[in-house]
ZAMARGU-4260 file (C-alpha; in steps of 0.2 Angstrom, whole numbers, plus 5000, padded with zeros to 4 digits):
<rodrens>
0) 5035/5018/5097 | 5026/5035/5096 | 5042/5043/5103 | 5053/5034/5091 | 5043/5040/5077
5) 5044/5058/5083 | 5063/5057/5083 | 5063/5059/5064 | 5057/5077/5064 | 5068/5080/5080
10) 5084/5074/5072 | 5080/5082/5055 | 5078/5099/5065 | 5094/5096/5074 | 5104/5104/5060
15) 5095/5120/5065 | 5104/5120/5082 | 5111/5137/5083 | 5125/5142/5095 | 5115/5157/5100
20) 5116/5168/5115 | 5106/5157/5127 | 5116/5141/5122 | 5134/5146/5123 | 5133/5150/5142
25) 5124/5133/5146 | 5138/5123/5137 | 5152/5133/5142 | 5148/5133/5161 | 5149/5114/5161
30) 5164/5114/5149 | 5173/5126/5161 | 5170/5116/5176 | 5176/5100/5167 | 5192/5110/5163
35) 5195/5113/5181 | 5185/5129/5183 | 5172/5132/5197 | 5157/5121/5199 | 5142/5130/5190
40) 5132/5133/5206 | 5122/5148/5200 | 5114/5152/5184 | 5119/5163/5169 | 5112/5179/5163
45) 5114/5177/5144 | 5103/5192/5140 | 5091/5204/5149 | 5076/5192/5146 | 5086/5175/5148
50) 5092/5170/5165 | 5097/5152/5164 | 5096/5144/5181 | 5109/5131/5186 | 5099/5115/5183
55) 5100/5118/5164 | 5119/5117/5165 | 5118/5102/5176 | 5106/5092/5165 | 5118/5093/5151
60) 5134/5089/5161 | 5132/5070/5161 | 5132/5069/5142 | 5145/5082/5141 | 5156/5071/5151
65) 5152/5056/5141 | 5153/5063/5124 | 5165/5078/5126 | 5156/5087/5112 | 5144/5101/5116
70) 5133/5098/5101 | 5130/5080/5105 | 5128/5083/5123 | 5115/5095/5121 | 5106/5086/5107
75) 5106/5069/5117 | 5101/5078/5133 | 5086/5085/5124 | 5081/5069/5116 | 5083/5059/5132
80) 5073/5072/5142 | 5060/5072/5129 | 5058/5053/5130 | 5056/5054/5149 | 5044/5068/5147
85) 5034/5058/5134 | 5033/5043/5145 | 5027/5053/5159 | 5013/5060/5149 | 5009/5043/5142
90) 5009/5035/5160 | 4998/5050/5167 | 4986/5049/5153 | 4985/5030/5154 | 4982/5030/5173
95) 4969/5044/5172 | 4959/5039/5157 | 4965/5023/5150 | 4977/5016/5136 | 4970/5025/5121
100) 4970/5042/5130 | 4988/5039/5136 | 4993/5035/5118 | 4984/5050/5111 | 4992/5061/5125
105) 5010/5054/5121 | 5007/5057/5102 | 5001/5075/5105 | 5016/5078/5117 | 5029/5070/5106
110) 5024/5078/5090 | 5020/5096/5097 | 5031/5109/5090 | 5038/5114/5108 | 5043/5096/5110
115) 5052/5095/5094 | 5061/5112/5096 | 5065/5107/5114 | 5076/5093/5108 | 5088/5105/5100
120) 5086/5122/5108 | 5093/5127/5125 | 5079/5137/5131 | 5075/5131/5149 | 5056/5135/5147
125) 5055/5121/5133 | 5060/5109/5147 | 5046/5114/5159 | 5032/5104/5151 | 5042/5088/5155
130) 5045/5094/5173 | 5026/5098/5175 | 5021/5081/5168 | 5033/5072/5180 | 5027/5082/5194
135) 5009/5079/5191 | 5013/5060/5188 | 5021/5059/5204 | 5007/5068/5213 | 4994/5056/5205
140) 5005/5041/5210 | 5005/5047/5228 | 4986/5049/5228 | 4983/5032/5220 | 4996/5022/5230
145) 4998/5033/5246 | 5017/5030/5245 | 5027/5044/5252 | 5041/5041/5240 | 5030/5049/5226
150) 5027/5064/5237 | 5045/5066/5240 | 5049/5064/5221 | 5035/5077/5218 | 5045/5090/5229
155) 5062/5085/5221 | 5055/5087/5203 | 5046/5103/5207 | 5062/5110/5215 | 5072/5105/5199
160) 5059/5114/5188 | 5062/5130/5198 | 5081/5128/5197 | 5079/5126/5178 | 5068/5141/5174
165) 5062/5155/5185 | 5045/5154/5177 | 5041/5137/5184
</rodrens>
């Protein structure tokens, strides 16, 4: 429910989605591959300070394939990623400190300016809080259950974070 309420400012802000220097390469690498070009196996250097790793392109590919529209692909990818990240924060907060803390953590995460901007901005660093929350959740679940699957997921998610932004 908290996440659904947070969609209001996120969708209202989506009209601010700009096709800036960081965004165009992310979408165009995927579009180029769908048009028969090479698979985007490496990142894009869109400016001196912005080297987008390949995972940013890959995260947008499924919805680019489904919608065929770069705007909707990026917006829906951001919204779905944000929902998954909010759930991870909620679950981690609930597991560690109880339901009220989990709800508070989810609300703070869902309505934080980075979370809202990350829904419609193609900056890889805005996706990192979700990767960090998922990594920490899997580490906690591994500690709590001693199931190796969670440790493996921790490694996979951490690797995906590094493949999204070099600052991970």
